[in-house]
BAFIMAR-856873 format. One record per residue (C-alpha): residue number from 1; residue in one letter; x, z, y. Coordinates in steps of 0.25 Angstrom, whole numbers, padded with zeros to 4 digits. Layout:
N
NODE,n,res,X,Z,Y
NODE,NUM,A,X,Z,Y .
...
//
This chain:
194
NODE,n,res,X,Z,Y
NODE,1,M,0200,0239,0239 .
NODE,2,N,0192,0232,0250 .
NODE,3,D,0203,0235,0260 .
NODE,4,I,0213,0227,0251 .
NODE,5,K,0203,0215,0250 .
NODE,6,R,0201,0216,0265 .
NODE,7,T,0216,0216,0268 .
NODE,8,D,0218,0205,0257 .
NODE,9,R,0208,0196,0264 .
NODE,10,R,0214,0199,0278 .
NODE,11,I,0228,0195,0272 .
NODE,12,T,0222,0182,0266 .
NODE,13,R,0214,0178,0279 .
NODE,14,T,0227,0181,0287 .
NODE,15,K,0236,0173,0278 .
NODE,16,K,0226,0161,0278 .
NODE,17,A,0225,0161,0293 .
NODE,18,I,0240,0160,0294 .
NODE,19,R,0240,0149,0284 .
NODE,20,I,0229,0141,0291 .
NODE,21,A,0236,0143,0304 .
NODE,22,L,0249,0138,0299 .
NODE,23,A,0242,0126,0293 .
NODE,24,E,0235,0123,0306 .
NODE,25,L,0248,0124,0314 .
NODE,26,L,0254,0115,0304 .
NODE,27,C,0244,0104,0308 .
NODE,28,E,0249,0105,0322 .
NODE,29,K,0264,0108,0322 .
NODE,30,D,0276,0108,0313 .
NODE,31,I,0279,0121,0305 .
NODE,32,N,0292,0123,0312 .
NODE,33,T,0285,0125,0326 .
NODE,34,I,0274,0134,0321 .
NODE,35,T,0276,0149,0324 .
NODE,36,I,0271,0162,0318 .
NODE,37,K,0264,0164,0332 .
NODE,38,D,0257,0150,0330 .
NODE,39,I,0252,0154,0316 .
NODE,40,S,0248,0168,0321 .
NODE,41,E,0240,0163,0332 .
NODE,42,K,0233,0152,0324 .
NODE,43,A,0230,0162,0313 .
NODE,44,D,0225,0172,0323 .
NODE,45,I,0235,0183,0318 .
NODE,46,N,0247,0190,0325 .
NODE,47,R,0261,0187,0321 .
NODE,48,K,0263,0200,0314 .
NODE,49,T,0251,0197,0305 .
NODE,50,F,0258,0184,0301 .
NODE,51,Y,0271,0191,0298 .
NODE,52,N,0263,0201,0289 .
NODE,53,Y,0261,0189,0279 .
NODE,54,Y,0272,0179,0282 .
NODE,55,S,0286,0179,0286 .
NODE,56,G,0285,0165,0293 .
NODE,57,I,0278,0152,0293 .
NODE,58,H,0285,0147,0281 .
NODE,59,Q,0280,0158,0272 .
NODE,60,V,0266,0154,0276 .
NODE,61,V,0269,0140,0272 .
NODE,62,D,0275,0145,0259 .
NODE,63,E,0262,0153,0256 .
NODE,64,I,0254,0141,0259 .
NODE,65,E,0262,0132,0250 .
NODE,66,N,0261,0142,0238 .
NODE,67,S,0246,0144,0240 .
NODE,68,I,0244,0129,0239 .
NODE,69,I,0253,0128,0227 .
NODE,70,N,0246,0139,0220 .
NODE,71,S,0232,0133,0224 .
NODE,72,L,0236,0120,0218 .
NODE,73,E,0242,0125,0206 .
NODE,74,S,0230,0134,0203 .
NODE,75,N,0220,0124,0205 .
NODE,76,L,0227,0111,0199 .
NODE,77,N,0234,0118,0188 .
NODE,78,D,0223,0116,0177 .
NODE,79,V,0219,0102,0181 .
NODE,80,D,0220,0091,0170 .
NODE,81,I,0223,0078,0176 .
NODE,82,Y,0215,0070,0166 .
NODE,83,E,0203,0079,0168 .
NODE,84,A,0205,0077,0183 .
NODE,85,M,0206,0062,0181 .
NODE,86,K,0192,0062,0175 .
NODE,87,D,0187,0072,0186 .
NODE,88,P,0196,0072,0199 .
NODE,89,L,0187,0083,0205 .
NODE,90,I,0195,0093,0195 .
NODE,91,V,0207,0091,0204 .
NODE,92,F,0200,0089,0218 .
NODE,93,D,0190,0101,0216 .
NODE,94,K,0202,0110,0215 .
NODE,95,L,0209,0103,0227 .
NODE,96,T,0197,0105,0235 .
NODE,97,A,0196,0120,0231 .
NODE,98,I,0210,0122,0235 .
NODE,99,I,0207,0116,0249 .
NODE,100,N,0194,0123,0250 .
NODE,101,S,0201,0137,0247 .
NODE,102,D,0208,0136,0260 .
NODE,103,F,0201,0125,0268 .
NODE,104,E,0206,0128,0282 .
NODE,105,F,0221,0129,0277 .
NODE,106,Y,0220,0115,0269 .
NODE,107,S,0213,0109,0281 .
NODE,108,H,0225,0112,0290 .
NODE,109,L,0235,0108,0279 .
NODE,110,M,0228,0094,0277 .
NODE,111,K,0229,0092,0292 .
NODE,112,M,0244,0094,0292 .
NODE,113,S,0252,0082,0294 .
NODE,114,S,0260,0078,0281 .
NODE,115,N,0273,0081,0288 .
NODE,116,V,0270,0096,0288 .
NODE,117,S,0278,0102,0277 .
NODE,118,L,0267,0111,0272 .
NODE,119,A,0257,0099,0270 .
NODE,120,T,0268,0091,0264 .
NODE,121,K,0272,0103,0254 .
NODE,122,V,0257,0104,0250 .
NODE,123,V,0256,0089,0247 .
NODE,124,D,0269,0090,0239 .
NODE,125,L,0264,0102,0232 .
NODE,126,L,0251,0095,0228 .
NODE,127,K,0259,0083,0223 .
NODE,128,E,0269,0092,0215 .
NODE,129,K,0258,0100,0209 .
NODE,130,T,0250,0087,0205 .
NODE,131,K,0262,0080,0200 .
NODE,132,E,0265,0093,0191 .
NODE,133,K,0251,0093,0186 .
NODE,134,L,0251,0078,0183 .
NODE,135,K,0265,0078,0176 .
NODE,136,K,0259,0088,0166 .
NODE,137,Q,0247,0080,0162 .
NODE,138,V,0251,0065,0165 .
NODE,139,D,0262,0057,0159 .
NODE,140,I,0266,0047,0170 .
NODE,141,P,0279,0043,0176 .
NODE,142,E,0285,0052,0187 .
NODE,143,T,0285,0041,0197 .
NODE,144,D,0270,0037,0195 .
NODE,145,L,0266,0052,0195 .
NODE,146,Q,0273,0054,0208 .
NODE,147,M,0266,0042,0214 .
NODE,148,I,0253,0046,0209 .
NODE,149,I,0255,0060,0215 .
NODE,150,D,0260,0055,0228 .
NODE,151,Y,0249,0045,0230 .
NODE,152,S,0237,0054,0226 .
NODE,153,T,0242,0067,0232 .
NODE,154,S,0245,0060,0246 .
NODE,155,G,0232,0053,0246 .
NODE,156,M,0224,0065,0242 .
NODE,157,I,0231,0074,0253 .
NODE,158,R,0229,0063,0263 .
NODE,159,V,0214,0062,0260 .
NODE,160,Y,0212,0077,0262 .
NODE,161,Q,0220,0077,0275 .
NODE,162,M,0211,0066,0280 .
NODE,163,W,0199,0074,0276 .
NODE,164,F,0204,0087,0283 .
NODE,165,N,0207,0079,0295 .
NODE,166,S,0193,0072,0296 .
NODE,167,N,0179,0077,0298 .
NODE,168,R,0178,0080,0283 .
NODE,169,A,0166,0072,0281 .
NODE,170,I,0165,0074,0266 .
NODE,171,P,0167,0087,0259 .
NODE,172,I,0181,0090,0253 .
NODE,173,E,0175,0090,0239 .
NODE,174,E,0170,0076,0241 .
NODE,175,L,0184,0072,0247 .
NODE,176,S,0191,0078,0235 .
NODE,177,N,0181,0071,0225 .
NODE,178,T,0184,0058,0231 .
NODE,179,L,0199,0060,0231 .
NODE,180,G,0199,0064,0217 .
NODE,181,N,0192,0052,0213 .
NODE,182,I,0202,0043,0221 .
NODE,183,M,0214,0050,0215 .
NODE,184,F,0209,0049,0201 .
NODE,185,Y,0202,0036,0201 .
NODE,186,G,0208,0028,0213 .
NODE,187,I,0201,0019,0222 .
NODE,188,S,0195,0011,0211 .
NODE,189,G,0187,0024,0207 .
NODE,190,F,0179,0022,0220 .
NODE,191,I,0178,0007,0220 .
NODE,192,S,0167,0001,0211 .
NODE,193,K,0171,-0011,0203 .
NODE,194,P,0162,-0024,0206 .
//
């Protein structure tokens, strides 16, 4: 039994190293110029080890996307939008937990330029899942809903990107709390009336 656990941990560690290596490389170059050798060197494994788990780079990308989808769905599925409006931390604590679950990977993901297909797919996925969730709970016109999703998600992603690319002067929990308040209460929630 211990040998199985040790093997499973080793597999998990190796696959994580491959994912992080790919994310790091995507911050530097286009996916079409990244080779298995590049990933193997960055992950400190040999090419044979890479091929033990993946048939190619795009399979790694698919696994990353599926992992993010599953993580978003499992964490955000039970969120009630009306409860979240009263307490935005309900949503942002879950987003922070997702980021903290694989901080190094998300750090590289947030440093990718928006023209990197993986980063774009993640943003589109977040928008799609948020839209699905809101449509079930809120009755507003489709165009308004799309505008809300585009505006809030793009702004939120941009703030996280800026934080990951900065000296991170405030903890991510504090950043998430502020973001949640901005998204649900707007700027007026921070400006006291005369």
